[in-house]
C-alpha positions, 0 to 999 in steps of 0.5 A: 933950131935944128935942120930937123926942126927949123921952128925951134922947140915949140913950132915948125918953120911955119910957126905951127905947133908940132903934133907932140907939143899939141898933146896935153900931158893931162889935167893940171888939176891932178898935178896941182893937187899932188903938189899941194899934198906934198907941200902940206905934208912937208910943212906939217912934218916940219912943224911937228918935228920942230914943235917936238924939238922945242918941247924937248929943249924946254923939258931939259931932254937931250936929243941923245938921251933916247926916247920911248918906243913907237906906240901908235896908241899913245901918239894922240894922247902925247900930243894933247898932253904936249909931250915931245915924243908925241910931236916927234913921232907924229912928225916922223909918221907924216914924213913917211906917209907923205910920199905914200899919200902922193902915190895914192893920189896919183892912183886915184887920178890914174883911175879917173883918167882910165890909165890902167897901166899907171894905176897898176904901177901905183897899186904895186908901189902901195903894196910894196909900201904896205908890205914894208910896214908890215915886215918892219912891225913884225920884226919889232916884236 
């Protein structure tokens, strides 16, 4: 408790909640959905990368032996054929895509709540991510 707020963190001297604490920060559904998305993305990434490492070890491939270049068209075929490269590349894509998916989910939430400024910020973040991916792909070949 302080002299300026004798009721402590959550109330005044009379026990009433302050105006700031009575404001709702936003629907908890958006935050719960984003938390679920991040959790699932993390678990999927870990599972795919672990599967890729186990398949590498089972195939006798050393982790420092190098590997195939990233070819998005062959990832699904590699996973279906139980080749380690497919699991490793898909796991890495999931690691990179999970934060971008979080920004996209936030953008949808901001648009639904009509929070224009935050929607613009989320859109600009997605544009930076897209430009980074395009630039990296352009520098590859």
